[in-house]
DRENDO-1510 file (C-alpha; in Angstrom, 1 decimal, always signed):
<recs>
REC; n; res; u; v; w
REC; 1; UNK; -9.0; +13.1; +14.0 .
REC; 2; UNK; -7.3; +16.5; +13.8 .
REC; 3; UNK; -3.8; +17.4; +14.6 .
REC; 4; UNK; -2.2; +20.9; +14.6 .
REC; 5; UNK; +1.4; +21.8; +14.7 .
REC; 6; UNK; +2.0; +25.1; +16.6 .
REC; 7; UNK; +5.6; +26.3; +16.2 .
REC; 8; UNK; +7.3; +27.6; +19.4 .
REC; 9; UNK; +7.0; +31.3; +19.8 .
REC; 10; UNK; +10.4; +33.1; +19.9 .
REC; 11; UNK; +11.6; +34.8; +23.1 .
REC; 12; UNK; +10.1; +38.3; +23.6 .
REC; 13; UNK; +13.4; +40.0; +22.9 .
REC; 14; UNK; +13.5; +38.5; +19.5 .
REC; 15; UNK; +10.1; +39.8; +18.4 .
REC; 16; UNK; +10.0; +42.3; +15.6 .
REC; 17; UNK; +7.3; +45.0; +16.0 .
REC; 18; UNK; +6.3; +44.7; +12.4 .
REC; 19; UNK; +5.6; +41.1; +12.8 .
REC; 20; UNK; +4.1; +40.9; +16.2 .
REC; 21; UNK; +0.5; +41.7; +17.0 .
REC; 22; UNK; -0.5; +40.4; +20.5 .
REC; 23; UNK; -4.2; +41.0; +20.0 .
REC; 24; UNK; -5.2; +40.1; +16.4 .
REC; 25; UNK; -8.9; +40.0; +17.3 .
REC; 26; UNK; -8.7; +43.8; +17.9 .
REC; 27; UNK; -8.0; +44.5; +14.2 .
REC; 28; UNK; -4.4; +43.3; +13.7 .
REC; 29; UNK; -3.2; +40.5; +11.7 .
REC; 30; UNK; -0.6; +37.9; +12.8 .
REC; 31; UNK; +2.3; +36.4; +11.0 .
REC; 32; UNK; +5.8; +35.2; +11.9 .
REC; 33; UNK; +7.6; +37.5; +9.4 .
REC; 34; UNK; +6.0; +39.8; +6.9 .
REC; 35; UNK; +8.9; +39.4; +4.5 .
REC; 36; UNK; +8.4; +35.6; +4.5 .
REC; 37; UNK; +6.4; +34.2; +1.6 .
REC; 38; UNK; +3.3; +32.2; +2.5 .
REC; 39; UNK; +3.7; +28.5; +1.8 .
REC; 40; UNK; +1.5; +27.5; -1.2 .
REC; 41; UNK; -1.0; +24.8; -0.7 .
REC; 42; UNK; -0.7; +21.8; -2.9 .
REC; 43; UNK; -4.3; +21.7; -3.9 .
REC; 44; UNK; -4.0; +18.6; -6.0 .
REC; 45; UNK; -2.8; +16.7; -2.9 .
REC; 46; UNK; -5.7; +17.9; -0.8 .
REC; 47; UNK; -8.2; +17.0; -3.5 .
REC; 48; UNK; -6.6; +13.5; -4.1 .
REC; 49; UNK; -6.6; +12.6; -0.4 .
REC; 50; UNK; -10.2; +13.8; -0.1 .
REC; 51; UNK; -11.4; +11.7; -3.1 .
REC; 52; UNK; -9.5; +8.6; -2.0 .
REC; 53; UNK; -10.9; +9.0; +1.6 .
REC; 54; UNK; -14.4; +9.4; +0.1 .
REC; 55; UNK; -13.9; +6.1; -1.8 .
REC; 56; UNK; -12.6; +4.1; +1.2 .
REC; 57; UNK; -15.3; +5.4; +3.5 .
REC; 58; UNK; -18.0; +4.7; +0.9 .
REC; 59; UNK; -16.8; +1.1; +0.6 .
REC; 60; UNK; -17.0; +0.7; +4.3 .
REC; 61; UNK; -20.5; +2.2; +4.1 .
REC; 62; UNK; -21.6; -0.4; +1.6 .
REC; 63; UNK; -20.7; -3.2; +4.1 .
REC; 64; UNK; -22.5; -1.4; +7.0 .
REC; 65; UNK; -25.6; -0.8; +4.8 .
REC; 66; UNK; -25.7; -4.4; +3.7 .
REC; 67; UNK; -25.5; -5.7; +7.2 .
REC; 68; UNK; -28.1; -3.3; +8.4 .
REC; 69; UNK; -30.6; -4.1; +5.6 .
REC; 70; UNK; -30.2; -7.9; +6.3 .
REC; 71; UNK; -30.2; -7.6; +10.1 .
REC; 72; UNK; -26.7; -9.0; +10.3 .
REC; 73; UNK; -24.3; -8.0; +13.1 .
REC; 74; UNK; -21.1; -6.2; +12.3 .
REC; 75; UNK; -18.5; -8.5; +10.8 .
REC; 76; UNK; -14.9; -7.6; +9.9 .
REC; 77; UNK; -14.9; -9.9; +7.0 .
REC; 78; UNK; -18.0; -8.2; +5.5 .
REC; 79; UNK; -15.9; -4.9; +5.4 .
REC; 80; UNK; -13.1; -6.7; +3.6 .
REC; 81; UNK; -15.6; -8.4; +1.2 .
REC; 82; UNK; -17.0; -5.0; +0.3 .
REC; 83; UNK; -13.8; -4.1; -1.5 .
REC; 84; UNK; -14.2; -7.1; -3.7 .
REC; 85; UNK; -17.9; -6.5; -4.2 .
REC; 86; UNK; -17.4; -2.9; -5.2 .
REC; 87; UNK; -14.7; -3.9; -7.7 .
REC; 88; UNK; -17.1; -6.1; -9.5 .
REC; 89; UNK; -20.2; -3.9; -9.0 .
REC; 90; UNK; -19.1; -0.2; -8.8 .
REC; 91; UNK; -22.7; +0.9; -8.5 .
REC; 92; UNK; -22.8; -0.7; -5.1 .
REC; 93; UNK; -20.9; +2.4; -3.9 .
REC; 94; UNK; -24.2; +4.3; -4.0 .
REC; 95; UNK; -25.3; +2.3; -1.0 .
REC; 96; UNK; -22.4; +3.5; +1.1 .
REC; 97; UNK; -22.8; +7.2; +0.4 .
REC; 98; UNK; -25.1; +8.0; +3.4 .
REC; 99; UNK; -22.3; +6.7; +5.8 .
REC; 100; UNK; -19.4; +8.3; +3.9 .
REC; 101; UNK; -20.9; +11.7; +3.2 .
REC; 102; UNK; -22.0; +11.9; +6.9 .
REC; 103; UNK; -18.6; +11.0; +8.2 .
REC; 104; UNK; -16.8; +13.3; +5.7 .
REC; 105; UNK; -19.0; +16.2; +6.6 .
REC; 106; UNK; -18.3; +15.8; +10.3 .
REC; 107; UNK; -14.6; +15.6; +9.8 .
REC; 108; UNK; -14.6; +18.5; +7.3 .
REC; 109; UNK; -16.6; +20.6; +9.7 .
REC; 110; UNK; -14.1; +20.0; +12.5 .
REC; 111; UNK; -11.1; +20.9; +10.4 .
REC; 112; UNK; -12.7; +23.9; +8.7 .
REC; 113; UNK; -13.5; +25.2; +12.2 .
REC; 114; UNK; -9.8; +25.3; +12.9 .
REC; 115; UNK; -8.9; +26.5; +9.4 .
REC; 116; UNK; -11.5; +29.4; +9.3 .
REC; 117; UNK; -10.5; +30.6; +12.7 .
REC; 118; UNK; -6.8; +30.6; +11.6 .
REC; 119; UNK; -7.7; +32.5; +8.4 .
REC; 120; UNK; -9.7; +35.0; +10.5 .
REC; 121; UNK; -6.6; +35.7; +12.6 .
REC; 122; UNK; -4.3; +35.7; +9.6 .
REC; 123; UNK; -2.5; +32.6; +10.9 .
REC; 124; UNK; -0.8; +30.6; +8.2 .
REC; 125; UNK; -2.7; +27.3; +8.0 .
REC; 126; UNK; -3.0; +24.5; +5.4 .
REC; 127; UNK; -6.3; +23.2; +4.0 .
REC; 128; UNK; -7.4; +19.9; +5.6 .
REC; 129; UNK; -5.5; +16.8; +4.8 .
REC; 130; UNK; -7.7; +13.7; +4.8 .
REC; 131; UNK; -6.2; +10.3; +5.6 .
REC; 132; UNK; -7.7; +7.3; +3.7 .
REC; 133; UNK; -7.2; +3.9; +5.2 .
REC; 134; UNK; -8.5; +0.4; +4.5 .
REC; 135; UNK; -9.8; +0.1; +8.1 .
REC; 136; UNK; -13.2; -0.5; +9.8 .
REC; 137; UNK; -13.9; +3.2; +9.3 .
REC; 138; UNK; -12.2; +3.8; +6.0 .
REC; 139; UNK; -10.1; +6.7; +7.3 .
REC; 140; UNK; -7.6; +7.8; +10.0 .
REC; 141; UNK; -9.3; +11.2; +10.1 .
REC; 142; UNK; -8.0; +14.5; +8.9 .
REC; 143; UNK; -5.8; +17.3; +10.1 .
REC; 144; UNK; -4.5; +20.8; +9.2 .
REC; 145; UNK; -1.1; +22.2; +9.7 .
REC; 146; UNK; -0.4; +25.5; +11.4 .
REC; 147; UNK; +2.7; +26.9; +9.7 .
REC; 148; UNK; +3.2; +30.1; +11.7 .
REC; 149; UNK; +3.8; +30.9; +15.3 .
REC; 150; UNK; +0.9; +31.9; +17.5 .
REC; 151; UNK; +1.6; +34.8; +19.9 .
REC; 152; UNK; -1.8; +35.2; +21.6 .
REC; 153; UNK; -3.6; +32.9; +23.9 .
REC; 154; UNK; -6.9; +34.2; +22.7 .
REC; 155; UNK; -6.0; +33.2; +19.2 .
REC; 156; UNK; -4.7; +29.8; +20.4 .
REC; 157; UNK; -7.9; +29.2; +22.3 .
REC; 158; UNK; -10.2; +30.3; +19.4 .
REC; 159; UNK; -8.4; +28.1; +16.9 .
REC; 160; UNK; -8.3; +25.1; +19.3 .
REC; 161; UNK; -11.9; +25.2; +20.4 .
REC; 162; UNK; -13.4; +26.0; +16.9 .
REC; 163; UNK; -12.8; +22.5; +15.5 .
REC; 164; UNK; -14.5; +20.3; +18.2 .
REC; 165; UNK; -17.4; +22.7; +18.5 .
REC; 166; UNK; -18.0; +22.9; +14.8 .
REC; 167; UNK; -17.7; +19.1; +14.5 .
REC; 168; UNK; -20.2; +18.6; +17.4 .
REC; 169; UNK; -22.7; +20.9; +15.7 .
REC; 170; UNK; -22.8; +18.6; +12.7 .
REC; 171; UNK; -22.5; +15.2; +14.5 .
REC; 172; UNK; -25.4; +15.9; +16.8 .
REC; 173; UNK; -28.1; +16.1; +14.1 .
REC; 174; UNK; -26.4; +13.2; +12.3 .
REC; 175; UNK; -26.7; +11.0; +15.3 .
REC; 176; UNK; -30.4; +12.1; +15.7 .
REC; 177; UNK; -31.1; +11.2; +12.1 .
REC; 178; UNK; -29.2; +7.9; +12.4 .
REC; 179; UNK; -31.2; +6.9; +15.5 .
REC; 180; UNK; -34.5; +7.8; +13.7 .
REC; 181; UNK; -33.6; +5.2; +11.1 .
REC; 182; UNK; -32.2; +2.7; +13.6 .
REC; 183; UNK; -34.2; -0.4; +14.7 .
REC; 184; UNK; -34.6; -2.7; +17.6 .
REC; 185; UNK; -33.3; -6.3; +17.2 .
REC; 186; UNK; -33.0; -8.2; +20.5 .
REC; 187; UNK; -29.4; -9.1; +21.4 .
REC; 188; UNK; -27.9; -7.5; +18.3 .
REC; 189; UNK; -25.4; -5.6; +20.4 .
REC; 190; UNK; -23.8; -8.8; +21.7 .
REC; 191; UNK; -23.3; -10.4; +18.3 .
REC; 192; UNK; -20.6; -9.8; +15.7 .
REC; 193; UNK; -16.9; -9.4; +15.8 .
REC; 194; UNK; -16.8; -5.9; +17.1 .
REC; 195; UNK; -18.8; -4.2; +19.9 .
REC; 196; UNK; -19.0; -0.4; +19.9 .
REC; 197; UNK; -18.9; +1.6; +23.1 .
REC; 198; UNK; -21.8; +3.7; +24.3 .
REC; 199; UNK; -20.9; +7.4; +24.8 .
REC; 200; UNK; -23.2; +9.4; +27.1 .
REC; 201; UNK; -24.6; +11.5; +24.2 .
REC; 202; UNK; -25.7; +8.4; +22.3 .
REC; 203; UNK; -27.1; +6.8; +25.5 .
REC; 204; UNK; -29.2; +9.9; +26.3 .
REC; 205; UNK; -30.6; +10.2; +22.7 .
REC; 206; UNK; -31.3; +6.5; +22.5 .
REC; 207; UNK; -33.4; +6.7; +25.6 .
REC; 208; UNK; -35.4; +9.5; +24.1 .
REC; 209; UNK; -35.9; +7.8; +20.7 .
REC; 210; UNK; -36.4; +4.2; +22.0 .
REC; 211; UNK; -37.8; +4.5; +25.5 .
REC; 212; UNK; -37.9; +1.2; +27.3 .
REC; 213; UNK; -35.6; -0.6; +24.8 .
REC; 214; UNK; -32.4; -2.1; +26.1 .
REC; 215; UNK; -29.3; -0.3; +24.7 .
REC; 216; UNK; -27.9; -3.6; +23.4 .
REC; 217; UNK; -31.0; -4.2; +21.3 .
REC; 218; UNK; -30.7; -1.1; +19.2 .
REC; 219; UNK; -29.1; -1.6; +15.8 .
REC; 220; UNK; -27.6; +1.8; +14.8 .
REC; 221; UNK; -28.1; +2.9; +11.2 .
REC; 222; UNK; -24.9; +3.6; +9.2 .
REC; 223; UNK; -25.6; +7.3; +9.4 .
REC; 224; UNK; -25.6; +6.9; +13.2 .
REC; 225; UNK; -22.4; +4.9; +13.0 .
REC; 226; UNK; -20.8; +7.7; +11.1 .
REC; 227; UNK; -21.9; +10.1; +13.9 .
REC; 228; UNK; -20.5; +7.7; +16.4 .
REC; 229; UNK; -17.0; +7.8; +14.7 .
REC; 230; UNK; -17.3; +11.6; +14.9 .
REC; 231; UNK; -18.1; +11.4; +18.6 .
REC; 232; UNK; -15.0; +9.2; +19.2 .
REC; 233; UNK; -12.8; +11.6; +17.2 .
REC; 234; UNK; -14.2; +14.6; +19.1 .
REC; 235; UNK; -13.5; +12.9; +22.5 .
REC; 236; UNK; -10.0; +12.0; +21.5 .
REC; 237; UNK; -9.2; +15.5; +20.3 .
REC; 238; UNK; -10.5; +17.1; +23.5 .
REC; 239; UNK; -8.2; +15.1; +25.7 .
REC; 240; UNK; -6.4; +17.7; +27.8 .
REC; 241; UNK; -3.0; +16.4; +26.6 .
REC; 242; UNK; -0.1; +18.1; +24.8 .
REC; 243; UNK; -1.0; +19.7; +21.5 .
REC; 244; UNK; -4.4; +18.1; +21.1 .
REC; 245; UNK; -7.3; +20.5; +20.8 .
REC; 246; UNK; -8.0; +19.9; +24.5 .
REC; 247; UNK; -4.4; +20.6; +25.3 .
REC; 248; UNK; -4.5; +24.0; +23.4 .
REC; 249; UNK; -7.7; +25.0; +25.2 .
REC; 250; UNK; -6.2; +24.0; +28.6 .
REC; 251; UNK; -2.9; +25.9; +27.9 .
REC; 252; UNK; -4.8; +29.0; +26.9 .
REC; 253; UNK; -7.0; +28.9; +30.0 .
REC; 254; UNK; -4.5; +27.7; +32.6 .
REC; 255; UNK; -0.9; +27.8; +31.3 .
REC; 256; UNK; +0.7; +26.9; +34.6 .
REC; 257; UNK; -1.6; +23.8; +35.1 .
REC; 258; UNK; -1.1; +22.5; +31.6 .
REC; 259; UNK; +2.0; +20.4; +32.4 .
REC; 260; UNK; +0.5; +18.7; +35.5 .
REC; 261; UNK; -3.0; +18.1; +34.0 .
REC; 262; UNK; -1.5; +16.9; +30.7 .
REC; 263; UNK; +0.8; +14.5; +32.5 .
REC; 264; UNK; -2.0; +13.3; +34.7 .
REC; 265; UNK; -4.4; +12.7; +31.8 .
REC; 266; UNK; -1.6; +10.9; +29.9 .
REC; 267; UNK; -1.0; +8.6; +32.9 .
REC; 268; UNK; -4.7; +7.9; +33.3 .
REC; 269; UNK; -4.7; +6.3; +29.8 .
REC; 270; UNK; -2.6; +3.5; +31.1 .
REC; 271; UNK; -5.2; +2.0; +33.5 .
REC; 272; UNK; -7.9; +2.7; +31.0 .
REC; 273; UNK; -6.2; +0.0; +28.9 .
REC; 274; UNK; -8.0; -2.5; +31.1 .
REC; 275; UNK; -11.2; -1.3; +29.3 .
REC; 276; UNK; -9.6; -0.8; +25.8 .
REC; 277; UNK; -6.0; -2.0; +25.1 .
REC; 278; UNK; -5.6; +0.6; +22.4 .
REC; 279; UNK; -5.4; +3.3; +25.0 .
REC; 280; UNK; -1.8; +2.2; +25.5 .
REC; 281; UNK; -1.1; +2.9; +21.9 .
REC; 282; UNK; -2.5; +6.4; +22.2 .
REC; 283; UNK; -0.6; +7.0; +25.4 .
REC; 284; UNK; +2.6; +6.1; +23.6 .
REC; 285; UNK; +1.9; +8.3; +20.7 .
REC; 286; UNK; +0.8; +11.3; +22.8 .
REC; 287; UNK; +3.8; +10.9; +25.1 .
REC; 288; UNK; +6.0; +12.4; +22.5 .
REC; 289; UNK; +3.8; +15.4; +22.0 .
REC; 290; UNK; +3.0; +16.1; +25.6 .
REC; 291; UNK; +4.8; +19.5; +25.7 .
REC; 292; UNK; +3.1; +22.6; +24.5 .
REC; 293; UNK; +4.9; +25.4; +22.7 .
REC; 294; UNK; +5.4; +28.5; +24.8 .
REC; 295; UNK; +3.0; +31.4; +24.1 .
REC; 296; UNK; +4.2; +34.7; +25.7 .
REC; 297; UNK; +1.0; +36.4; +26.5 .
REC; 298; UNK; -0.3; +37.5; +29.9 .
REC; 299; UNK; -3.7; +38.9; +28.7 .
REC; 300; UNK; -6.9; +37.5; +30.2 .
REC; 301; UNK; -9.1; +35.4; +27.9 .
REC; 302; UNK; -12.3; +37.0; +29.2 .
REC; 303; UNK; -15.5; +35.6; +30.5 .
REC; 304; UNK; -16.9; +34.5; +27.1 .
REC; 305; UNK; -13.9; +32.3; +26.3 .
REC; 306; UNK; -13.9; +30.7; +29.8 .
REC; 307; UNK; -17.6; +29.8; +29.3 .
REC; 308; UNK; -16.7; +28.3; +25.9 .
REC; 309; UNK; -14.0; +26.3; +27.8 .
REC; 310; UNK; -16.7; +24.8; +30.1 .
REC; 311; UNK; -18.8; +24.0; +27.0 .
REC; 312; UNK; -15.9; +22.2; +25.5 .
REC; 313; UNK; -15.6; +20.2; +28.7 .
REC; 314; UNK; -19.2; +19.2; +28.6 .
REC; 315; UNK; -18.9; +18.1; +25.0 .
REC; 316; UNK; -15.9; +16.0; +26.0 .
REC; 317; UNK; -17.9; +14.4; +28.8 .
REC; 318; UNK; -20.8; +13.6; +26.4 .
REC; 319; UNK; -18.5; +12.1; +23.8 .
REC; 320; UNK; -16.0; +10.1; +25.9 .
REC; 321; UNK; -16.3; +6.4; +26.6 .
REC; 322; UNK; -13.9; +4.1; +28.5 .
REC; 323; UNK; -14.1; +1.3; +25.9 .
REC; 324; UNK; -14.8; +2.7; +22.4 .
REC; 325; UNK; -14.4; -0.7; +20.7 .
REC; 326; UNK; -14.5; -4.2; +22.1 .
REC; 327; UNK; -14.5; -7.8; +20.8 .
</recs>
């Protein structure tokens, strides 16, 4: 998943004309202080985290591919066994590349959407940090850091919306390809240690690819499972809470409603724990980041950006599911 840190903008009386450009999209750059040196990226760290994440996700992919080829339901122990199997047979990693490369591409597209938008507006941003993890997905996602203040709601909106939309552009064809290679096995969805939720996007495409087949009988190919993880990450980031992507979009579109909507969405996660207990964990984490840094800008976003806001809402509706994972 992505996370951006937007420093609080200073009060208007503290702004320096040489460092403050309220409308960067009209030909002006944006920076917190022109005399301040840009923080250098530690390229070796970005590369190392990327490579380790590629390895951990590929190992998970080998387990998913093995189960899929042998018509076995998802088992947690198979994922753990994959680490041992790859240690003894490194070439087994090749089997997990379709899953890992698909997932990495979706996550990278999301983060580069944020990063390239930031570069366009001359906002100081880091390259993506990938987070490897020995989990059922092989990663905790990725994020970039915004290291300079943002003074324009237009810039805030564009950077915030660019990530989810870029990721969606890549996960949609990945899901379609994954479904094309999926197969029907009666009752497979009710077997195994973990049951994955059914977002609306996946349900609609499954009905198109497998008309008449029960949703619980479709065994999703590992490429499709990577797309599913991208769908979950997109929905999570588009929650209209705090400094998530959805929170940035909401603040830029309706600053005065941000606090009420953010608090309401945060409170709604508590009863959702009846469907998926982990929502309580996310509610606790997001509670500490529920406030949004102030952006002093009274300009109108314009019709085009408001339409993009509605598109982001539609993407959220297509990707969200009450119970992402069950047992």
